[in-house]
N, C-alpha and C positions, 0 to 999 in steps of 0.2 A: 559850430567847425572845430576843431580843433586842431585841422590837417588833414595833407593830401596827397595819398602818395600817391604810387605808378609802378605798376611789376615793369621790368623788360626782361622779357629771354626769346631763345628758342626755343624752335618747334622741341618738344619730346624733356625740355630743360624739371618739366612738373609744376608749372607755372601757371597753370589753371589748376591742377588741386592743390596749390595756399592758395591761390581767389577762393576757389570755391572752402576751406575751411578758415579763410580769415573773413568771408560776406557771409558762410550760411545761407538766408536764406531772403538777409540781406541784400538783395542787387538785384540788376534786368540788363535787360539786352538790345541791341537797339543796331542802327546801323551811326556810323562819323557821316560829318554830315556831308553832301554828294558827293559819295563813294557810300559799296556795297557790301565794303568790308568791318565785321561787326564789333560791335563798340558793346562793352562789358564795364558795368558799372557798381558797387556794392557801398560797405562799410558796416564798422561794425565797433563795437563799444568795446572799447579797458581803459581802464581808471579810472570810472564814471565819463567819461569824454567822450568824444564820436569821432571818425578817421573815417573816412573816404578812396576807394582804392581804384583809380582805374585799371585793368588787363590792359598792354597796350598788345598789338597786333601778332604774334610772332613770324621773326621770320629770323635771315643769314647774320644780318648786317643791316650796317644805320645808312647805304650809301644812293641808294633812292631809287633805287631800279623796282622800284617793281609798288601796289600804295600801299600796299603796308609797310613798309620802310618808309615811303615818306610822310604819312601818318603820324609813324611814330618819333620820329627822328621831330617832326613838325610841332608833336603834341609837347615832348620831351624843353624843345628852343621857347617856345612860349611858354613857358613857367606854369604852368597850368597847376600843377606838383609841386609838393615843397623837397618831396621827394623823388627820387628813383630804387628802386628795390632792382640791382642788377642777379640775375643768375644763372649760375654756373653747373654744368652739371663737374662733379668731383672725382671720378671717377676717369672724366673723359676729360683732364683738365686746358689740356694744352690749346684741343680745340677748341671748348668751349669758352676761352677766354678770349674767345679774336670779336666778340660783340663789345666785351670791355674795350677792348680796345678803340673800338669806332666810336663808340660812349664818350674815351677820354674828348676829343677834340669838343665834344662839348658841353667844356666847364661847368658841369652846373653838382647838385648835392646827389650823395649817394650814398649807397653802401652794398657790401657783394657777399651772395649766400651759397658755403661750396652743396649745393643740395647732391644728396645721393653721397653724402659723407659714410654712409656707413658699406656702401655696394664698393665702396674705393676704399676701405679698410679691409673688406672681405676677396679683397686682388693682393694683398698687401700692398698699397700706397700709402703711401704718408703723406702725410702734406701738412709744412709749419705753419700755422695762423698767424701764428705772435708773426714773424718771419713777410708774409708776407703783408699784413699791417701793417708795419711799418713801413714798407715800400709802396704799400698803394696811398696811406693816409687816409683810409677810408675803415672804416670797422670794417674784420668779415668773422661774419659770419656760418662753421658748421650746422650744417641743416641734413632734418631725413623728415622731407613733403609725407611722408604719408604715415607718420609717428607725431601723436595728437598732444605730447608732452616737448615738442620741442616750443610748440605755435608759444604759449606767454615769455618763452626769450627772444621769440618774432617782435611781441607788440609790446616788447622791454623798450630794445636795443632802437625802436622807429623810432619810438614813444621820445626815447636817450636823441632821439639825432633831432627828430624834429624842432627838437630847443636848443639844442645844437646842431648844427644839421657842419657835416666837413665834404670837403672836397676831396678827390686823387695831388695827389702833393706829385704824381710823377708824375715829368712833361708827355707831352699826346705823343703820339709820331707823327712824323715829317707827312706833309702831305704831298703826292704823287697826280699828277695827269694821269702818266703814263697806269692803265690799271692791274699788269702786272709788279710794277714800280713796289705799287700802295701794297697791294697785298705783299707782298713782300718789309715796308717796311713794316705793314699790321703782325703778318709774323714774328717778327726778332725783337718790333717790341716787345711781343708775348713771351718768347724766349731771354731774351735781359730779366724781364721779371721772374717767369716760375722759378729761374733759376738757386738755385740753394732751396728754394723751398720744396720744389717736391722731390721723395724719395719710395724708389721700392724694397721688398724684403727679401721678391723673383727673379733672377737671374735671367733664367728664361721662360717664355710664352711658348706652350702647348697646348694643341686648338683638339677640346674634346675630340670625338670618336662621332656624337651624334652631329657634329661643327663642321665634319669631314661631309658627312653626306649630304647634309642642308646645303653645303655650299654645289652638292652635281652638279652640272648644266641638267639633264634632264630624271635625276633621282629626287632628287632637291625641292625640283617643280612637284613633285608627284606627291611627298610627304606635308608637303608646303599645301597640296588640295586636298592632299584627307588628310591632313589635319584641320585644319577651316571647315572641312565640312561635318568634322563629330562634333567641335564645337558646335554649330549649328544642332546638332542634335538634343546635344546639352542648356541649350540655351533653351530648343523645345520644352527640354524635360523641364527645366526649373519654372517656366511661365506656364506649363497644365493644370500645378494649382487652383493658380490667381483667377485659368480665363475659366475653371469649371463653378469657383463665385458670381465671376459675369455672367457665366451660362447662365444663374440657378434662378438673377435678375429678369429678367421678360417672360419666363417660363416661371415664376411668384406672383411677376407683378397684373400680367397681362387679365385677367380672368376679374378678381377682385372690385382692379379699374376703370375696366368692363363695365363691368356690372356693377359698381356702384355709382358713374358718372350716368350708362341710362337712365338709373332710373330716376336720377335727376332732370330727363329727355334735354340733356344737353343734344347735340346736334352730335350727326352722326360720323364727322371730318374730324372733329373736338377730341371725340368719346376717343378714336383708332393713334392720334397724336402722342395720347398719354397714356395708353394700351399698347401701341405697337412700338412705335417709333423710338418717343425717347428715353423705354426701357430695353429699346436694340442699340441706342446709339449709347447708350453709357458699359451698353454690353463689349460694343465695336472697341469702346476710348479704350475700356479695362484691358479686353488683348493689345489694344495697341501699347498701351505702356505695358504691360506685363511681359511681351514680347523683344520690349528696349534694355528694361530692366533684364534680363534673361541673357542676351545682345554682349550689355555691355556688362556683365557680372565676365561670359565666357573672356568678353575681345579686354578686358581692362589684365586679367589672367596673365591670359596668352600675350599684354605686353608688359606686365610690372615683369617679367621671368628673363624678358628676350626674346622672342619668338617671334612676333613682328617684325622684331629688326632685319631681319632673318628672310623671309619673306615677303619684304622689302626689296632685299637687295636681290633672294631669285629672278623679281619679277620686272623688277625699272626699268630693260632693255626692250622686254618686249611691250610694257604698257606706253615706254617713253613715244613709239608710234603714234597712240592716240593722243598724246599729249601732258598726257602722269607721268607722275611718279610711280614705282612700285608700291607702297605705300597703299596703294590704290585697290587691290590685288585682293586682302582680306574683306572687304565691303563690295564688292564685285559677287565674293565665292555666295558672300553671305546675302546674295537677290536672288540664287535659286532658291532659295530657304524661303525669305522671306523682303521687300522693296522696302519699307520702312524697316528691315534689322541692317539693310546696305546704306540705306540715306543716313542714319545715325551709323553708324563703321565709318565715314566720312567724315569724320572730327579727326582723325591721325592726321589729313592732310594737312601741309604747311602755310597756305593761307586761303584764304577765301575764296579766289578766279578756279584750283586747279580744286577745290569742295565740291564748289557750284557743278562742277566738268566730272568729277566723278560720279554726282546724282544722276546726269542730265541719262551719263552711259547706263546704270546703273536699273533707269525706269526699262534699258534694252532688253536682260538679265527675264525669260522668264517665271516668275515666281513660281510656287510650292502649288499653286492654286490652278495655276498655270498647264501645270503639270496632271492634276486631278481629274481636269474633267475637258480635255482634246485630245486622251483615249478612249474614253467615255463615246463623244462626239464620234471621232473620227472610226468608230466600230459601229456603230448605227446604217455608214454611208459604206464601210470596206473593209476588206479582206484586212487581218492580223498583217500580212506582210507591205501591204498598200497603207498601213498608219503608220506602221515602220518608220515608213519613206515619205509622212507628213508630217514624223517629230522628229527625224534627219533636217529635210526642208528648212523648221521653224528652226535646227539651230545653226545652219548657214548661214540664215537672214538674219538667228542677232548676229552674226559677225561684221552683216552688211551694215545693219542698222548703229553698230557701234562706230564705223568708218564712217557713217554718212552724221551721228551728229557732233564724233571728234572733228569734222574735216569745217563744218558747218556751226560752232556753238565755240571752238578755240581762239581763235581768231580771239577772242573779242574777253574770253577765257583767264585765256595762256597764249597771250602770244605767244611768235619762239626767240621774238629779244627776251622776253622776261625767264626765259627755263635756262634752266643753272643743273640739270639733274637732281641725283640727290645726293649728297654728304653726308656723307655719315662715316658713324665706327661700331663693327659688332660689338654691343654692350657685352655684358657679362652677362652670364647667368643670373642670376639669384631667387633667393624667396620670394613668394610673393607673402602681400600684407591682404589676407584676410577679409579685414575690419574697415580696413584701407577703403580695399575694392565692394565690398556691398553698401558702406556708403557713397559711396559717388553713384552708384550704379544708383540704387532708392531716389537721390535728389537728384540726375536725370529724366526715369522714370514720371514720378510729379512733380516735374518738368511738361515734360510730353502731355502728362494726362491734361493738368491744367491748363494749358494752352492750345493742345487740339479739340475741350471739348466744345468751345462751343464757331472752332469749323465744322467739326464733324456736322456738329444740332444745324447750325444757318443747310450746310447743302443737306444734310436727311430731309429739312422741311420746303427748299425748293422741289427737290426730288421726288415726297410727298405731296405736295399741289398739283406738280405735273401724272404719276401717276391714278391719283387717287377717282376714285368713282361710289358713287350712296348706293347705289345696291352689289358695287366689285364686278359687275362685268367689265374687263377689258377694252372692250369698244367703246366704252363709256366713257373712258380716262381719255386724261388731257393728250399725253401722251401717245393714244396712238390716233388722235385724229392727228396730231402735227406730223406722224411715222405715215399714215393713208397717206396725210396731204403730199409729205415729204415723195411722195414710193417712188414714182416716175425718177428722181434723183439718186435713190438710195440700188434700184434695180441698176442705176447704170455702175455703180459700185459694186456689185454684184448680191445684194441683199433685198431683199425685198422687206414690211411693216413689221413681219414675225422674230427676222434674224437682226434683224435693225433694233426694236426694241432690245430683243437681248445684250447687242452690241451696247446698247444708252445702259444700260443696268449695269453694263462687267463693269462699266467707268465708275461705278460707285463701289459696288463690290465684284470679284470675280467668281465667289461660288454662286453669287444670285443668279446666275447663268442658267444654269441646268431648271432652276427655279422658274426662271424668265419663259424657258421654252415651253416647259407645264405647262403657267398661268395660257399660253398665246397659245400650244396647238391644240391644248388639252381641254384648258379654262376650268381644273379645277380646286386653284384660291385662284384667291384676286394680286396683282402683280407690288399689292404691297404687302403680301404676306409673302409673296414668291421672293421679292426681293430683302424684306428684312428678319425671315425668317432663315434664308439659305443656308448660314449653318445646325441650323439645331431641322432640321429637313427635310426627312428623304425624297429620296423621287424613281420613281419605278422609269425604269429608265429604257428595262423592255419596248413597253407601251406610247412614251415618250422618242421611241426609236422608229413605231411604225406608226404615229401620226405624224412624223416628220417627212419620212421617208416615201407620202404620200401625194405630200403635198410643196416639198422642195424641190432640188435638181441633186445632185453630189457636190456640180459645180456650187452652188448658191456655198452647199453646204461645209466647203474648200475653203471657198471666198469669207464664210463667216469667222470658220476660226481660225485662217491671216490675221483677217481685222481685231480677234475678240484679246490673241497674244500679245500682238505690238501696238495694239491700243494705254494711252492712260492707265498702271497698269492700276488704283482703287484710290480712292474721295481716304483713304488713311493713311497712302501713299504723298498723296498733291499733298495733303494734310499737314504729310513732316519735313516733305521735302522744303514748300515754304517754311513752318516751322523751324528747320534747322538753317537755311541758309539765312533771310529774314529779308528776303526780294518776291515781290506778287511778278514786280518783271519780269523779271527773273520764271521764276511758275510757269507764269502763264506763257510764257514765249516755250516752254519745254513741254508743256499740256499738248498747246495749240501746235506743234510740227507732232507729236506721235498723236493726236487725234485725227490728224491728216494725213500723216506718212500709214496708216492704220489704213485711211478708208484708197488710196492712191491702190495703195496694196496688192487689198481686196476687190480694187476692181480690174487689178491687174494679171491676179491671180483667177479672177472667174471666166474673165475674156479666154485666158491662156486654156482653161480645163474643158472652155464652152468647146474646144476643137474639137476634143482628144474624146471626150467622153458623151 
C-alpha cells in the first residue's frame, strides 16, 4: 500500500462522485465502529501502485455536533490517512471554504480541490488559483468531478503530495467558546483568504423567470410536485425495457426447468423452487435494479441542473415540522410511484439520521401498486363515491402516519439539538453531463442488484416454505395452518384467515394481494403461483368479487384495505431500506412499527365500521 487518503467535503460538494470515479468497483460499504453512519472505503491503482481512499461522512463542519462530524474529526486527528483531500464548490467559494477554516485547526496535510470550476466560469466568476495556493501553502486544483479527463491530474497530484505533503501555512482561525464569535472568526478567516483571489465579470445578478416562479410560496410547490411526478413517469419509461427482459425469465424458464427436474424424479418442492421461485426472484430483483437505474438517471439530471436545490428550498419549512430538510420532498413524492425509488432517493440527505428518518416516512406513502388494487377491492363492496371516500381516508391517514413516525423515531435519528436547518445557496442552472449521470446510475443499480439478490432469495425461500403444499391446495400449506390457528386473534383486528393471508402476502409484494385472494377464495391457483406470478397473471375481479362478498363483510373488507395499505410496503422495499441504511436494527424497528400499526389500524377501522354497516 503506497498511501491512504481521505475525502472531506460538505454535502453536495461532489465528494461521492469523485470517490466513485476514483475507486470504481474497488470499494465496500459498512458502518463506522459503534455508529450507524455509513463508511465507504475503496482503492485505486495509479502508476502501478495502490492507493486507499476513505470517503468521510458529508457534513457542514467539524464542530462535533453530530455523529458525522465527530467521526470525521476523530478520523482526521487519528492520522489514519496520510493526506486529506478537501473539496469545495468553486461556484460558491465563500460558503464552501467554511469547511477549510475548521480543517485548518487540525494541522494535517491536505490539498484543496475546487470542484465545479466549469460552473464558476459559466457564472463569470474568476478564481486566481495560484494566489490562493500561495496564501494557503497547499496545492489547489481546479476540477470538474464529472469530467473523467481531470482525474489523471488529481491522481498525479495525490501521488506527489503523499511523497512531499504540505500543511496549511496560514494561521488557523482563533477558537472562541461562544458559537457566534467562533463562527464570526471563521468567516473572517475565509474572507481574508479569498480577498484578492476571486473576481466576477457580471456586475448584477438577475434572477431568471423560472426562478421567480419557483420561489413563489404556492406556485413553486406545485411546479416542484409536477416536475417530480413527471420524473417518476420518465423513470418508469427508462425501466420498461429492462423490466421486459426480466419478465421473460420466469416465462422462458418455468416449463423447461419443471419438465427437466420432474423427469429426474426430483421432489415437487425442489422443482417449484427452481422452476417458479428462483426465476421470479431474478425477475423481482431485475425490476428493482432497473427502477433504481431510472430513478437515479432522472434524479441525477435534476440534481446536476440545479432543480433539486429549488425543490428543497420550497419544502424546507414544511418538512422541518417532521424533523426533515427540504431535500426529502423528492424521495417522498417518488414514493407515490415506488417505495424503492423513494428509499434510494434519500441519498440526497445530509446525514445518516436524516436519511433513515426520511426512509421511515417514505414507507407511509402508498405506492402505485396500492393504488392499482385498493379501488378494485373497494369497488367489489362499495359504490363509486364510497370508494372515493376510502381513498381520501387513506390519504388523510398517510399524514397521520408521517407525524407518528416523526414523533416516534426523530428523537433518536434527528434530535432537535442537532437540527440546524438547511444551509444552502441556490446553485446556477447548468448543463447536465449525461455520460456521468448514466455511469453513476448504472453503478448504483448494479450495486443494488448484487446486494438485494441474496436478501430477496432468502426471504422468498422462507415464504415459499410457509406457502408450499404438495397438492397445491391452500388448506394444506403451513401458512394456512398458522393463519387458521391464530384466526381468533386476527378476527379481533378485523381479518379472517383468508384476508390475513392476503395481508401477509402483501408484505412480500403488493401485486400479490389480488392473486392471493383469488387463490384462497376461489382455489384457481396455488398460493405460490398467486404470489410469484402476481405481476404476470390476470385475475377475474368480477368472479372474485362475487366470492368475497359472499364470505366476508364490508367492514372486514374496509379493515383489510387499510391494513394492506399501511403494512410493510414490500419485500423489495424492505431489502432496499436495509441495503441503503446498513442498519438491520433500524430496518427491523421500522418494519415492526408498520406491521403493528397496520394491525391496530385494521382493528379500529373494523370495529367502527361494524357499528355503521
